[in-house]
KOLLUMVO-651119 format. One record per residue (C-alpha): residue number from 1; residue in three letters; x, y, z. Coordinates in nm, 4 decimals. Each point is the difference from the previous one (the first is absolute). Example, Ala and Ser with C-alpha at 12.3 -4.5 7.8 and 13.67 -1.06 7.14 Angstrom:
REM KOLLUMVO-651119
+-----+-----+----------+----------+----------+
|   k |   r |     east |    north |       up |
+-----+-----+----------+----------+----------+
|   1 | ALA |   1.2300 |  -0.4500 |   0.7800 |
|   2 | SER |   0.1370 |   0.3440 |  -0.0660 |
+-----+-----+----------+----------+----------+
***
This chain:
REM KOLLUMVO-651119
+-----+-----+----------+----------+----------+
|   k |   r |     east |    north |       up |
+-----+-----+----------+----------+----------+
|   1 | MET |  -3.2457 |   5.2936 |   1.5132 |
|   2 | GLN |  -0.0290 |  -0.4119 |   0.1944 |
|   3 | ALA |  -0.1487 |  -0.0900 |  -0.3334 |
|   4 | HIS |   0.3520 |   0.0991 |  -0.1555 |
|   5 | SER |   0.2208 |  -0.1560 |   0.3305 |
|   6 | VAL |  -0.2358 |  -0.3514 |  -0.1226 |
|   7 | SER |   0.1355 |   0.0160 |  -0.3060 |
|   8 | LEU |   0.3544 |   0.1024 |   0.0337 |
|   9 | ARG |   0.0153 |  -0.2925 |   0.2354 |
|  10 | ALA |  -0.1653 |  -0.2639 |  -0.2404 |
|  11 | VAL |   0.2667 |   0.1113 |  -0.2628 |
|  12 | GLY |   0.2784 |  -0.0504 |   0.2649 |
|  13 | VAL |  -0.1384 |  -0.3186 |   0.1081 |
|  14 | ALA |  -0.0243 |  -0.1243 |  -0.3407 |
|  15 | ALA |   0.3585 |   0.1006 |  -0.1250 |
|  16 | LEU |   0.0911 |  -0.1462 |   0.3106 |
|  17 | LEU |  -0.1483 |  -0.3347 |  -0.1207 |
|  18 | ALA |   0.1135 |   0.0210 |  -0.3097 |
|  19 | THR |   0.3770 |  -0.0045 |   0.0922 |
|  20 | SER |  -0.0658 |  -0.2307 |   0.2583 |
|  21 | ALA |  -0.0968 |  -0.2470 |  -0.2679 |
|  22 | PHE |   0.3315 |   0.1343 |  -0.2604 |
|  23 | ALA |   0.2210 |  -0.0604 |   0.2589 |
|  24 | ALA |  -0.1607 |  -0.3665 |   0.0503 |
|  25 | SER |   0.0603 |  -0.0643 |  -0.3357 |
|  26 | ALA |   0.3504 |   0.1412 |  -0.0456 |
|  27 | GLN |   0.1036 |  -0.2462 |   0.2768 |
|  28 | SER |  -0.1404 |  -0.2806 |  -0.2080 |
|  29 | SER |   0.0378 |  -0.1848 |  -0.2918 |
|  30 | VAL |  -0.1124 |  -0.2328 |  -0.2540 |
|  31 | THR |   0.1517 |  -0.1547 |  -0.3062 |
|  32 | VAL |  -0.1275 |  -0.1905 |  -0.2926 |
|  33 | TYR |   0.2475 |  -0.0970 |  -0.2267 |
|  34 | GLY |   0.0340 |  -0.3479 |  -0.2484 |
|  35 | VAL |   0.2011 |  -0.1859 |  -0.2406 |
|  36 | ILE |  -0.0890 |  -0.1528 |  -0.3466 |
|  37 | ASP |   0.2439 |  -0.2513 |  -0.0784 |
|  38 | MET |  -0.0829 |  -0.2311 |  -0.3353 |
|  39 | TYR |   0.2589 |  -0.1564 |  -0.2598 |
|  40 | VAL |  -0.0131 |  -0.2356 |  -0.2780 |
|  41 | GLN |   0.2004 |  -0.3720 |   0.0244 |
|  42 | TYR |   0.1369 |  -0.1666 |  -0.2552 |
|  43 | GLY |   0.1406 |  -0.3627 |   0.2034 |
|  44 | LYS |   0.0908 |  -0.3687 |  -0.0958 |
|  45 | GLY |  -0.0060 |  -0.2211 |   0.2812 |
|  46 | GLN |  -0.2323 |  -0.3140 |   0.0327 |
|  47 | GLY |  -0.0398 |   0.1154 |  -0.4213 |
|  48 | THR |  -0.0578 |   0.3986 |  -0.0761 |
|  49 | GLN |  -0.2154 |   0.2141 |   0.1385 |
|  50 | THR |  -0.1356 |   0.3923 |  -0.0688 |
|  51 | LYS |  -0.1827 |   0.1754 |   0.2919 |
|  52 | ILE |  -0.0848 |   0.3066 |   0.1231 |
|  53 | GLU |   0.0783 |   0.0496 |   0.3350 |
|  54 | SER |  -0.0220 |   0.2583 |   0.3073 |
|  55 | GLY |   0.2520 |   0.0298 |   0.2076 |
|  56 | GLY |   0.3437 |   0.0672 |  -0.1571 |
|  57 | VAL |   0.2694 |   0.2043 |   0.1720 |
|  58 | SER |  -0.2953 |   0.0764 |   0.2928 |
|  59 | GLY |  -0.3250 |  -0.1244 |   0.0556 |
|  60 | SER |  -0.2901 |   0.2189 |  -0.0952 |
|  61 | ARG |  -0.1670 |   0.1426 |   0.3368 |
|  62 | LEU |  -0.2441 |   0.2648 |   0.0990 |
|  63 | GLY |   0.0567 |   0.1173 |   0.3659 |
|  64 | PHE |  -0.0795 |   0.2313 |   0.2525 |
|  65 | LYS |   0.2288 |   0.2039 |   0.2596 |
|  66 | GLY |   0.0385 |   0.2746 |   0.2445 |
|  67 | SER |   0.0613 |   0.0284 |   0.3378 |
|  68 | GLU |  -0.1067 |   0.2708 |   0.2469 |
|  69 | ASP |   0.1947 |   0.2629 |   0.2461 |
|  70 | LEU |  -0.0517 |  -0.1555 |   0.3545 |
|  71 | GLY |   0.2261 |   0.3313 |   0.1241 |
|  72 | GLN |   0.3361 |   0.0111 |   0.1920 |
|  73 | GLY |   0.1848 |  -0.1983 |  -0.3072 |
|  74 | LEU |  -0.2703 |  -0.2688 |   0.0154 |
|  75 | LYS |  -0.2488 |  -0.1309 |  -0.3262 |
|  76 | ALA |  -0.2159 |  -0.2564 |  -0.0154 |
|  77 | ILE |   0.0665 |  -0.1689 |  -0.3635 |
|  78 | PHE |  -0.1694 |  -0.2828 |  -0.2370 |
|  79 | GLN |   0.0192 |  -0.1372 |  -0.3315 |
|  80 | LEU |  -0.2819 |  -0.2257 |  -0.1989 |
|  81 | GLU |   0.1733 |  -0.1426 |  -0.3439 |
|  82 | SER |  -0.1552 |  -0.2286 |  -0.2451 |
|  83 | GLY |   0.1243 |  -0.1954 |  -0.2573 |
|  84 | ILE |  -0.1597 |  -0.0050 |  -0.3068 |
|  85 | ASN |   0.0120 |  -0.2569 |  -0.2593 |
|  86 | ALA |  -0.0529 |   0.2604 |  -0.3147 |
|  87 | ASP |   0.0064 |  -0.2422 |  -0.3090 |
|  88 | THR |  -0.3149 |  -0.1285 |   0.1799 |
|  89 | GLY |  -0.1466 |   0.3285 |   0.2554 |
|  90 | SER |   0.0353 |  -0.3339 |   0.2707 |
|  91 | TYR |   0.1035 |   0.0072 |   0.3822 |
|  92 | GLY |   0.3958 |  -0.0643 |   0.0502 |
|  93 | GLN |   0.1819 |  -0.1980 |   0.2548 |
|  94 | GLY |  -0.2666 |  -0.3127 |   0.0012 |
|  95 | GLY |  -0.3258 |   0.2550 |  -0.0847 |
|  96 | LEU |   0.0987 |   0.1990 |   0.4112 |
|  97 | ALA |  -0.1702 |   0.3314 |   0.0077 |
|  98 | PHE |   0.3212 |   0.2251 |   0.1258 |
|  99 | GLY |   0.2518 |  -0.3356 |  -0.0836 |
| 100 | ARG |   0.3408 |   0.2347 |  -0.0601 |
| 101 | GLN |  -0.0396 |   0.1993 |   0.3396 |
| 102 | ALA |  -0.2652 |   0.0573 |   0.2067 |
| 103 | TYR |   0.1455 |   0.1544 |   0.4076 |
| 104 | VAL |  -0.0717 |   0.3016 |   0.1669 |
| 105 | GLY |   0.2443 |   0.0824 |   0.3119 |
| 106 | LEU |   0.2013 |   0.3321 |   0.1770 |
| 107 | SER |   0.3466 |   0.1982 |  -0.1281 |
| 108 | SER |   0.2326 |   0.1932 |   0.1744 |
| 109 | ALA |   0.3550 |   0.1810 |  -0.0216 |
| 110 | ALA |   0.0389 |  -0.3883 |   0.2123 |
| 111 | GLY |  -0.1091 |  -0.1878 |  -0.3146 |
| 112 | THR |  -0.3345 |  -0.1637 |  -0.0848 |
| 113 | LEU |  -0.1838 |  -0.3219 |   0.0770 |
| 114 | SER |  -0.2966 |  -0.1188 |  -0.1620 |
| 115 | LEU |  -0.2384 |  -0.2667 |   0.0206 |
| 116 | GLY |  -0.1675 |  -0.1802 |  -0.2761 |
| 117 | ARG |   0.1103 |  -0.2380 |  -0.3361 |
| 118 | GLN |   0.3576 |   0.1512 |  -0.1024 |
| 119 | TYR |   0.3149 |  -0.0426 |  -0.1130 |
| 120 | VAL |   0.2535 |  -0.2490 |   0.1316 |
| 121 | PRO |   0.2949 |   0.1584 |   0.0894 |
| 122 | ILE |   0.2576 |  -0.2360 |  -0.2057 |
| 123 | PHE |  -0.2392 |   0.0721 |  -0.2798 |
| 124 | THR |   0.0587 |   0.3873 |  -0.0203 |
| 125 | VAL |   0.3808 |  -0.1146 |  -0.0085 |
| 126 | LEU |  -0.0236 |  -0.2177 |  -0.2609 |
| 127 | ASP |  -0.2010 |   0.2263 |  -0.1940 |
| 128 | SER |   0.2232 |   0.2958 |   0.0448 |
| 129 | PHE |   0.3011 |  -0.1957 |  -0.1370 |
| 130 | ASP |  -0.1488 |  -0.1917 |  -0.2733 |
| 131 | PRO |   0.1329 |   0.1019 |  -0.3522 |
| 132 | PHE |  -0.3617 |   0.0074 |  -0.1043 |
| 133 | GLY |  -0.2035 |   0.0783 |   0.3186 |
| 134 | THR |  -0.1712 |  -0.3608 |   0.0145 |
| 135 | GLY |  -0.1384 |   0.1107 |  -0.3335 |
| 136 | ALA |  -0.0173 |  -0.1341 |  -0.3275 |
| 137 | GLY |   0.3939 |  -0.1951 |  -0.0414 |
| 138 | SER |   0.0274 |  -0.0062 |   0.3341 |
| 139 | ALA |   0.1133 |  -0.4049 |   0.1594 |
| 140 | ALA |  -0.1477 |   0.1162 |   0.2982 |
| 141 | SER |  -0.3503 |   0.0333 |  -0.1850 |
| 142 | SER |   0.0438 |  -0.3533 |  -0.1637 |
| 143 | GLY |   0.0996 |  -0.1434 |   0.3056 |
| 144 | VAL |   0.3639 |  -0.1006 |  -0.0953 |
| 145 | VAL |   0.0605 |   0.2063 |   0.3091 |
| 146 | SER |  -0.2770 |  -0.0371 |   0.2996 |
| 147 | TYR |  -0.1614 |   0.3229 |   0.1946 |
| 148 | SER |  -0.3543 |   0.0108 |   0.1480 |
| 149 | SER |  -0.1077 |   0.3702 |  -0.0659 |
| 150 | ARG |  -0.2919 |   0.0156 |   0.2884 |
| 151 | ALA |  -0.1460 |  -0.0617 |   0.3298 |
| 152 | ASP |  -0.3469 |  -0.0081 |   0.1036 |
| 153 | ASN |  -0.0601 |   0.0748 |   0.4263 |
| 154 | SER |   0.3534 |   0.1919 |  -0.0322 |
| 155 | VAL |   0.1198 |   0.2752 |   0.2520 |
| 156 | VAL |   0.3366 |   0.1420 |  -0.1532 |
| 157 | TYR |   0.1727 |   0.2893 |   0.1483 |
| 158 | GLN |   0.2592 |   0.2184 |  -0.2591 |
| 159 | SER |   0.2360 |   0.2078 |   0.1399 |
| 160 | PRO |   0.1154 |   0.3185 |  -0.1234 |
| 161 | THR |   0.3475 |   0.0475 |  -0.2050 |
| 162 | VAL |   0.2619 |   0.0891 |   0.1991 |
| 163 | SER |   0.3091 |   0.0654 |  -0.1404 |
| 164 | GLY |  -0.0910 |  -0.2262 |  -0.3704 |
| 165 | PHE |  -0.0881 |  -0.3005 |   0.2546 |
| 166 | SER |  -0.4378 |  -0.0822 |   0.0496 |
| 167 | GLY |  -0.0999 |  -0.3181 |   0.0541 |
| 168 | ALA |  -0.3511 |  -0.1423 |   0.0949 |
| 169 | ALA |  -0.1158 |  -0.3058 |   0.2298 |
| 170 | MET |  -0.3380 |  -0.2534 |  -0.0203 |
| 171 | VAL |  -0.1908 |  -0.1899 |   0.1405 |
| 172 | SER |  -0.3201 |  -0.1948 |  -0.2067 |
| 173 | LEU |  -0.1957 |  -0.2736 |   0.2151 |
| 174 | GLY |  -0.1609 |  -0.2922 |  -0.1373 |
| 175 | GLU |  -0.2956 |   0.0613 |   0.2382 |
| 176 | LYS |   0.0323 |  -0.3949 |   0.0385 |
| 177 | THR |  -0.2870 |  -0.2234 |   0.1839 |
| 178 | ALA |   0.0547 |  -0.3291 |   0.1293 |
| 179 | ALA |  -0.3185 |  -0.0853 |  -0.3130 |
| 180 | SER |   0.1972 |   0.1929 |  -0.2418 |
| 181 | SER |   0.3780 |  -0.1079 |   0.0744 |
| 182 | ALA |  -0.0069 |  -0.2169 |  -0.2919 |
| 183 | THR |  -0.1214 |   0.2873 |  -0.2274 |
| 184 | ALA |   0.0436 |   0.3485 |   0.1670 |
| 185 | PRO |   0.3208 |   0.2457 |  -0.1873 |
| 186 | GLU |   0.3836 |  -0.0588 |   0.1251 |
| 187 | ASP |   0.0849 |   0.2880 |   0.2989 |
| 188 | ILE |   0.2371 |   0.2426 |  -0.1789 |
| 189 | TYR |   0.2549 |   0.1564 |   0.1762 |
| 190 | SER |   0.2675 |   0.2937 |  -0.2503 |
| 191 | LEU |   0.2759 |   0.2062 |   0.0816 |
| 192 | GLY |   0.1281 |   0.2193 |  -0.3214 |
| 193 | GLY |   0.2586 |   0.2750 |   0.0132 |
| 194 | GLN |   0.1334 |   0.2186 |  -0.2800 |
| 195 | TYR |   0.2957 |   0.2622 |  -0.0548 |
| 196 | ALA |   0.0677 |   0.2720 |  -0.2150 |
| 197 | ASN |   0.2868 |   0.2504 |  -0.0641 |
| 198 | GLY |   0.1001 |   0.1464 |  -0.3511 |
| 199 | PRO |   0.0361 |  -0.2624 |  -0.2023 |
| 200 | PHE |   0.0125 |  -0.3169 |   0.2367 |
| 201 | SER |  -0.3105 |  -0.1242 |   0.1215 |
| 202 | ALA |  -0.0251 |  -0.3379 |   0.1701 |
| 203 | GLY |  -0.3103 |  -0.1972 |   0.1843 |
| 204 | LEU |   0.0006 |  -0.3327 |   0.2542 |
| 205 | ALA |  -0.3076 |  -0.1954 |   0.0664 |
| 206 | TRP |  -0.1879 |  -0.2778 |   0.1598 |
| 207 | ARG |  -0.3010 |  -0.1393 |   0.0194 |
| 208 | GLU |  -0.0856 |  -0.3750 |   0.2346 |
| 209 | ASN |  -0.3481 |  -0.1278 |  -0.1189 |
| 210 | LYS |  -0.1514 |  -0.2252 |   0.3040 |
| 211 | ARG |  -0.1258 |  -0.3474 |  -0.0872 |
| 212 | ALA |  -0.3412 |  -0.0004 |   0.0016 |
| 213 | ASN |  -0.0658 |  -0.3571 |   0.0579 |
| 214 | ASP |   0.2351 |  -0.2598 |   0.1781 |
| 215 | THR |   0.0171 |  -0.1747 |  -0.3960 |
| 216 | LEU |   0.2397 |   0.3291 |  -0.0341 |
| 217 | LYS |   0.3247 |   0.1937 |   0.0514 |
| 218 | ASP |   0.1349 |   0.2853 |   0.1164 |
| 219 | ALA |   0.1225 |   0.2007 |  -0.3391 |
| 220 | ARG |   0.2212 |   0.2565 |   0.0457 |
| 221 | TYR |   0.1358 |   0.2741 |  -0.2415 |
| 222 | VAL |   0.2886 |   0.2165 |  -0.0118 |
| 223 | LEU |   0.0886 |   0.2554 |  -0.2602 |
| 224 | ALA |   0.2817 |   0.2351 |  -0.0596 |
| 225 | THR |   0.0448 |   0.2599 |  -0.3545 |
| 226 | ALA |   0.1803 |   0.2798 |  -0.0978 |
| 227 | ALA |  -0.0052 |   0.2723 |  -0.2935 |
| 228 | TYR |   0.2947 |   0.2429 |  -0.0835 |
| 229 | ASP |  -0.1075 |   0.2885 |  -0.2628 |
| 230 | PHE |   0.3295 |   0.0747 |  -0.2441 |
| 231 | GLY |  -0.2141 |   0.2599 |  -0.1350 |
| 232 | ASP |  -0.0293 |  -0.1580 |  -0.3785 |
| 233 | PHE |  -0.1263 |  -0.3224 |   0.1457 |
| 234 | LYS |  -0.1066 |  -0.1367 |   0.3318 |
| 235 | LEU |   0.0876 |  -0.3728 |   0.1055 |
| 236 | THR |  -0.2527 |  -0.1563 |   0.2837 |
| 237 | GLY |  -0.0805 |  -0.3435 |   0.0971 |
| 238 | GLY |  -0.0098 |  -0.2362 |   0.3206 |
| 239 | VAL |   0.0100 |  -0.3397 |   0.1702 |
| 240 | GLN |  -0.2543 |  -0.1976 |   0.1619 |
| 241 | GLY |   0.0462 |  -0.3057 |   0.2038 |
| 242 | ILE |  -0.3003 |  -0.1926 |   0.0897 |
| 243 | ARG |  -0.0627 |  -0.3024 |   0.2536 |
| 244 | ASN |  -0.2772 |  -0.2396 |   0.0122 |
| 245 | PHE |  -0.1213 |   0.1366 |  -0.3439 |
| 246 | SER |  -0.4089 |  -0.0239 |  -0.0183 |
| 247 | GLY |   0.0326 |  -0.1432 |   0.4020 |
| 248 | VAL |   0.1812 |  -0.3125 |  -0.1182 |
| 249 | ASP |   0.2213 |  -0.1168 |   0.2023 |
| 250 | SER |   0.3938 |   0.0354 |  -0.1007 |
| 251 | LYS |  -0.1509 |   0.0999 |  -0.3449 |
| 252 | ASP |   0.2243 |   0.2967 |  -0.0361 |
| 253 | ARG |   0.0431 |   0.2866 |  -0.3046 |
| 254 | THR |   0.2705 |   0.2324 |  -0.1193 |
| 255 | GLU |  -0.0947 |   0.2376 |  -0.1846 |
| 256 | ALA |   0.1522 |   0.3696 |  -0.2112 |
| 257 | LEU |  -0.0782 |   0.2628 |  -0.1914 |
| 258 | VAL |   0.2159 |   0.2627 |  -0.1713 |
| 259 | GLY |  -0.0832 |   0.2857 |  -0.2753 |
| 260 | VAL |   0.1806 |   0.2892 |  -0.1357 |
| 261 | LEU |  -0.2519 |   0.3271 |  -0.1018 |
| 262 | VAL |   0.1761 |   0.2439 |  -0.2825 |
| 263 | PRO |  -0.1922 |   0.3652 |  -0.0652 |
| 264 | VAL |   0.0479 |   0.1388 |  -0.3375 |
| 265 | GLY |  -0.1725 |   0.2892 |   0.0079 |
| 266 | ASN |  -0.3398 |  -0.0105 |   0.1131 |
| 267 | ASP |  -0.0101 |  -0.4309 |  -0.1204 |
| 268 | THR |   0.1553 |  -0.2605 |   0.3139 |
| 269 | PHE |   0.1660 |  -0.2848 |  -0.1330 |
| 270 | SER |  -0.0216 |  -0.3298 |   0.2518 |
| 271 | ALA |   0.1926 |  -0.3255 |  -0.0630 |
| 272 | GLY |  -0.0791 |  -0.2870 |   0.3174 |
| 273 | PHE |   0.0868 |  -0.3549 |   0.0747 |
| 274 | GLY |  -0.1832 |  -0.1922 |   0.2989 |
| 275 | ALA |   0.0199 |  -0.3670 |   0.1404 |
| 276 | SER |  -0.0643 |  -0.2692 |   0.1973 |
| 277 | LYS |   0.0785 |  -0.3065 |   0.1755 |
| 278 | THR |  -0.1245 |  -0.2060 |   0.2117 |
| 279 | GLN |   0.2189 |  -0.2345 |   0.2517 |
| 280 | HIS |   0.0249 |  -0.3721 |  -0.0859 |
| 281 | THR |  -0.2962 |   0.0206 |  -0.2120 |
| 282 | SER |   0.0741 |  -0.1283 |  -0.3500 |
| 283 | GLY |  -0.0875 |   0.2020 |  -0.2863 |
| 284 | ALA |  -0.1296 |   0.2838 |   0.2675 |
| 285 | SER |   0.2037 |   0.2716 |  -0.2306 |
| 286 | ALA |  -0.0958 |   0.3179 |  -0.1890 |
| 287 | GLN |   0.1578 |   0.2980 |  -0.1515 |
| 288 | GLN |  -0.1592 |   0.3118 |  -0.1602 |
| 289 | THR |   0.1486 |   0.2657 |  -0.2443 |
| 290 | THR |  -0.1996 |   0.2613 |  -0.1193 |
| 291 | LEU |   0.0398 |   0.3317 |  -0.1768 |
| 292 | GLY |  -0.2163 |   0.2910 |   0.0365 |
| 293 | TYR |  -0.0143 |   0.4130 |  -0.1689 |
| 294 | ALA |  -0.3063 |   0.2307 |   0.1608 |
| 295 | HIS |  -0.0145 |   0.3180 |  -0.2069 |
| 296 | PRO |  -0.1947 |   0.2740 |   0.2249 |
| 297 | LEU |  -0.2927 |   0.1877 |  -0.2459 |
| 298 | SER |  -0.0761 |   0.2695 |   0.3261 |
| 299 | LYS |   0.0899 |   0.0136 |   0.3877 |
| 300 | ARG |  -0.3592 |  -0.2085 |   0.0323 |
| 301 | THR |   0.0237 |  -0.2325 |  -0.2926 |
| 302 | LYS |   0.2716 |  -0.2656 |  -0.1688 |
| 303 | VAL |   0.0320 |  -0.2302 |  -0.2164 |
| 304 | TYR |   0.2281 |  -0.3646 |   0.0112 |
| 305 | ALA |   0.1489 |  -0.3298 |  -0.1432 |
| 306 | PHE |   0.1354 |  -0.2456 |   0.1478 |
| 307 | LEU |   0.1589 |  -0.3475 |  -0.1196 |
| 308 | THR |   0.0690 |  -0.2467 |   0.2357 |
| 309 | HIS |   0.0960 |  -0.4044 |   0.0100 |
| 310 | ILE |  -0.0575 |  -0.2912 |   0.2789 |
| 311 | ASN |   0.2124 |  -0.3112 |   0.0087 |
| 312 | ASN |  -0.1638 |  -0.1695 |   0.1916 |
| 313 | GLY |   0.0942 |  -0.3307 |   0.1748 |
| 314 | SER |  -0.1444 |  -0.3179 |   0.0051 |
| 315 | GLN |  -0.2215 |   0.0087 |   0.3044 |
| 316 | THR |  -0.0449 |   0.4012 |  -0.0049 |
| 317 | ALA |  -0.2794 |   0.1461 |  -0.2695 |
| 318 | TYR |   0.0544 |   0.3721 |   0.0448 |
| 319 | THR |  -0.1552 |   0.2689 |  -0.2384 |
| 320 | ALA |   0.0705 |   0.3494 |  -0.0681 |
| 321 | ASP |  -0.3156 |   0.1452 |   0.2408 |
| 322 | ALA |   0.0435 |   0.3387 |  -0.0162 |
| 323 | SER |  -0.1078 |   0.2791 |   0.2734 |
| 324 | THR |  -0.2974 |  -0.1883 |   0.0059 |
| 325 | GLY |  -0.0845 |  -0.1037 |  -0.4225 |
| 326 | SER |   0.0660 |  -0.3510 |  -0.0091 |
| 327 | GLY |   0.2474 |  -0.1596 |  -0.2146 |
| 328 | PRO |  -0.0269 |  -0.3146 |  -0.2448 |
| 329 | THR |  -0.1241 |  -0.3034 |   0.1029 |
| 330 | THR |   0.2470 |  -0.2675 |   0.0550 |
| 331 | VAL |   0.0952 |  -0.3631 |   0.1528 |
| 332 | ALA |   0.2762 |  -0.1038 |   0.1976 |
| 333 | GLY |   0.3468 |   0.0338 |  -0.1947 |
| 334 | LYS |  -0.1597 |   0.1664 |  -0.2637 |
| 335 | ASP |   0.1839 |   0.3352 |  -0.0864 |
| 336 | VAL |  -0.1820 |   0.3812 |  -0.0317 |
| 337 | SER |   0.0984 |   0.2922 |  -0.2389 |
| 338 | ALA |  -0.2487 |   0.2569 |   0.0076 |
| 339 | VAL |   0.0225 |   0.3703 |  -0.1592 |
| 340 | LEU |  -0.2838 |   0.3083 |   0.1467 |
| 341 | LEU |  -0.0447 |   0.3164 |  -0.1414 |
| 342 | GLY |  -0.2187 |   0.2242 |   0.2252 |
| 343 | ILE |  -0.0595 |   0.3299 |   0.1566 |
| 344 | ARG |  -0.0696 |   0.1168 |   0.3154 |
| 345 | HIS |  -0.2307 |   0.3176 |   0.1229 |
| 346 | ALA |   0.0020 |   0.1686 |   0.3572 |
| 347 | PHE |  -0.2362 |   0.2089 |   0.1344 |
+-----+-----+----------+----------+----------+
***
């Protein structure tokens, strides 16, 4: 009788442990995901060039993200994302192990607070309203429209969406010291807000790069964007003003991009135009025009084609860079044309 009681007790303990383990695993999740995006490019700049590149409409990547339920609506979150040059197998973003994203934070109904290497809020707004999503054909990926996508040593607060409104704030520390002030990165501050209600959406964002040393000035960026989906087509674009571009005193720029997206069945046709002009600098203007096409083969795989042309001023040398892939080699004053044919697969 005693042996039978001990046996039942052991079974009960084992069942309790199994139930606890299942509950713990149910409260946590980890997702492994990735994108492989490759394209063939024929381009003309300083001569002609044909090459295979990684990162056309999207940067190739391998990522890990997850969350843990801490109770009472609070979650711990993390994301580690490596950029991959799929044409060579090397790391992207200058060889960083997790160059695309690396952060940890807390999330609740009041919003998300995270620390690490993260997207700058002004970039998130730009990416949302760029007709080419800062990928192939984009006037932002080429540099005609200026942006900085990520910041190290950053703290980001992302608000929940309330009545169509959402916002984000970021502080990124350059971590300067007296000994390193001449070479240390700048402190970066950024705010970004978006509104979406039915077919209309808009965004407004600001960024300030605090000077890294006494020879530079604070650089300030202000971006305004808008889009309207008419059903048969969607118009989208934005305007950006920059004060003290690259930290140079009174080197101010005006930039703009606009585009149209036309769905035809499952396919999407697109066209876009971008331009920039630096004030009081002769020859420092450029324009980019792009036509695009994308066809989904499945929910995770699509093929695409882009034709893009950049008119460079006598002092500019922009080329047809894609999401992470590089455009044809060029020099100041030399126009660039490129044709891209690619495939993107997500898993």
